[in-house]
N, C-alpha and C positions, 0 to 999 in steps of 0.2 A: 608438426601441426600437435596443440596438448589433447589429452581426451576431450577435456572440457571443451577444446576451440570446435572440436569435430562434432562434439554434441549439440553446441550453439549452431554451428553451421545447419549439423542436419534442420534442426528446431524451428532456425529462420528458414529456410529452403521449403519445410512443410508447410509452414504458414503463409509463403508466399505465392509456394502452388494452391493453397488453397483458397486465399483470397483472390486472384487471376480467375480460379473456376466459376468461385459466386460472384465475383461482378459481369464475368461473361454470360453468365445464367441471369443474372438480374438484367441485362441489357437487353437480353435475347425475350425475356417475357415481358420486356417495355414498362418495367417499373417503375412510375415516376412520381409517385405518391409518396414518396420518403422527405419528412421534414429536416433530413440533415444531407449536406453534399459529403461526397466524398473527402474532401480535400478538409469538412469542418471535422468528420470522422479522424480525420490524419492528425488533426491539431491536438484535439481531446487525448488521442492515444499516446501522441508524444509528452505532453504534458504529464501524462497518467505514469507513464513510467519513469521520466525525469522526476518523479519527485514518491512515487509511492515509496522507497525506503530510504527517502531521506528524510531527518527529524522536520518537516516543511507541511506536513497535510497534504498529499493527493487529494482528498476528498473535496478540502477546501478550493485548492486553486481550480479543480473543475467545476464546483460549484457558480463559482466566479466566473470562470471562463463561456460557462454555459451562458448564465446572464448575460455578458456582454455578448454573447452569438445570437441573443432572444431566442435559444434553447430550451424548451420545455417550460417556458412562459406562457403560454395560450391559455391551456386548461389545465384544469387536477390532472385528468390524464396524461397530458404533456410533460407534466410534472412528474409523474410516476414510472413514465416509459424512460425519461430523463435520468431520473435516479438509476433507475434499472443499468440503463446505458453506463454509465461513470463504474458502476461496480462488476458488471460484466465484462468490459476492457480488461480487469486486474487479472484477466483469464492468461495474455501476456507477457505482465509481468512476475506473473507465479511459475510460469515457465522457464523463465529467464534465469530464476534464482533455483529453480529444481534443478537445469542443467550447473549452476557453479558448485552446489552441494549435493550432486548425487552421490557423492562418497558417504557423506552423511547419512543420506537416505537409505542407500542402500545397508550401512553399517546395522540401522536400524530394523530393516529386515531382517540381516543377520540374527540381529539379538532378538527378535519377534519369533522364532525358530532355536532359540535359548545357545546361540552359537557365537555369541558376542555379549559378552556384561556390560561392557561401555556402551553399546549399542542400545540396549535393552534400558539401562536409565537413563538414555537419553530418550528415547519415545516415552517412559512414563512421565519425564519431567516435560516433555511438551505437550503430552495430556491432561497433566496437571495445570497446565499454564492456559491451555486452551479453554477448560471446565468454564471457568467465572465470564467468558467473555460469550462463550456459546447460551449460558443460562440466561444472562441480562440480556444477552442480545433476543433472544424466542422471546424473552417477559416484555422488554420495554422497545424494540427496534422499533414499531412503528410511530410511538409516542415520541421519539427520537427524531424519526424522519418529517413526521409533520410539525413539531417545534424549532429543531436544533439546523433543519436544513435549509438557510438562507443566508444572505451576505452578512447581518450584522452578528449573528452567533460566530461565525467563523473571523469576523474582525476580531473580537474580541479571545477569542479562543489561540489564534496568530500571536496576539500579544503579551497575555496569559504566560504563553509556552514560551515564547522569546525573553523573558525575563526570567521564568525560572532556567532556562538554559544558560543564563548568564551567569543568573546566582550560582549555579551548580559550580561554573567553569572558574567563577572567581575563587572558591572555595577552595577545589583541588588545586587552584596556582598558589592559593596562599597557607596549604595544608604545612607542616613542620615535614611529617611522615607520610609518603604514598605509598601504602602497602600495594605489592603487585596483584592483589587479587585474585580471585578461585579461577581455574580452569574452568572447561565446560565439563570433563568427565569429572573433577569435584565437586560438582554442582548437586545439590540435593532436590529434593519434592517439593519439600516445604519452602524453598526459595522459590523454586518455580511457579509455586501457587500465588507468592506473594506478588510476582512481575504479572502474572494472569488475571489478578485481584486489579493491579494498575492500568492494565491495558483496555478495561471497562471502559475508563474514562475516555479513552480514544474513541469513544462511541460518539461523542462529539464533534460534530466537524471541524475540522482547523487545529483541532490539539494534536493530530499526529499520531496514527500507533507506533511507528518505528521511535520518535521521539520516547515516549513512557516507554516502550522495552528498555529500549535503549540505556536511558538516564536510571529506569527503574532496578535495572542487572546490575549497575554502576555501586547504586545505595544498597543494594545488599550484597552486596561482596565480591561480584565478578571483577575480572580485567576487562576492561574495554574490549577487546579482542573479542572474549568470552562473550561480552554481554551484545557485540554487534549479533556474534554467529546466532547467538540464541534468539536473537529478534526476528533473523531473515528466515529461521528456522518454522518458528512459532508463526510467521508470515503466511508460509506454507500452508497450514493449516487452517490459521483463522481466516486469512484472504479466500480462501479454497472453498471454505464451508460457506464464507458468506456469497460468492460467488453463485453457488450452486442454489442455495438459497433464494436466491432474488432472481437467478434465472429459472427455476421452476415456477415460482410464483407470479411475476412479470414478464415473463420471455415471451409469453404470446403477444402482449400488448406492444412491448420496444419490439420486435421483428415487424408488425404492423405497422408503428408509427414512424422506422428508422432503416428497415430493408436490411438482411442477412450479410450484405457487401459491406454497408458501413460498420457493422460490426467486427465483420472480419478485415476490415483496414485497421479500425481503432485498436483491434487486438493486436496487429502484427506490428504496427507502431510502435505500443505500449511493449511491447516485446525488444526490438531492437534499442528505443532510446532505455530500458530498464537495463539490458545488459551494459552498455556505457556510464550510465548510471552508479548500477553497483559495484564496477573494476575500479572507478572513479572513488569513492566511499571510502571502501577499503584501504587502498592507497593511500587517500589523501588522512584519516583517520588513524594511519600507524607514526605521524608525526607532527600531527596537527589535534586540537581539541574541538569540541563545538561549536564553540563561542561566534565563528561564523555566521552559522544558523540561526542564533539568537538574533543577531544583527538582523537577518535579512527577514526574519519573521515580524520584529518590530517596522521596520521600513516598509515591507508591504501591508501591515494594519492599517500605516498611518497613509500609505499612498492610495490605497482603496478605500478608507474612509473619506477621503477630501473627493473622490471620484463619487460617493454615494451620497455624500451632504450635498454636489452641488446638480447632482441629478443626472449625472453625466454615466453612471452604471446600474 
């Protein structure tokens, strides 16, 4: 068994044990006021994990799924709690990628101690990529949630993102020469800053942070492999900060509305599905492009549009 598989198994066992413990405690306390069943929490966690690192927008999928389940639609407080739940269960997906790229995290730790030059450069690049999203998120995060966390903005973002993916794929297929691209070690902080600026666009639900950072990485000169790896590593920082921020601001309201058991179930299923999703994506993109995700986004936008127009969603 590889080290990654052992780490993944241990993380899974810890999450499952924590989930069982919280569910037992929740049952003993007789908490029946939760506005979300454990089955709904498991489904939302699965959706989060499967879509978080694919260029299809996990936030967009969760918003539409919650609307279809009638979650977070009753009052403004319910909506804030639902939005916080969708963000906080990202912790499961973060743990999955932390296990996959633990070697890089350890390398950055050595770099911080002055023992690894490549690790130090990677750490600097991640900071440069994170700063723009942190600044924009703190300044405009509430306005984004107020005006863009809805089904129609998500549908529009899916359609635009799908068209953008197909355009980039078409250009790559018709390019006379396809340069190999830079490795992660050859990346500079200026390129990382450009990717970080592009990542700010992903605050619009439906755009997809993975889409923006992978395509942005390729456009600034990284190889597809390096762009994917940097996107995942940048996600650890960006998603970790967003999860912590929302947990601090709305964690109490979220737990009052949905119960700790629902949160742990969502995180556990997000972890398991993210492990499967990330490993599939890395293998798939070794011999395929991003075009399939462009077609998926356009098809999904069309289906959700029909459901919204007919009042079925």
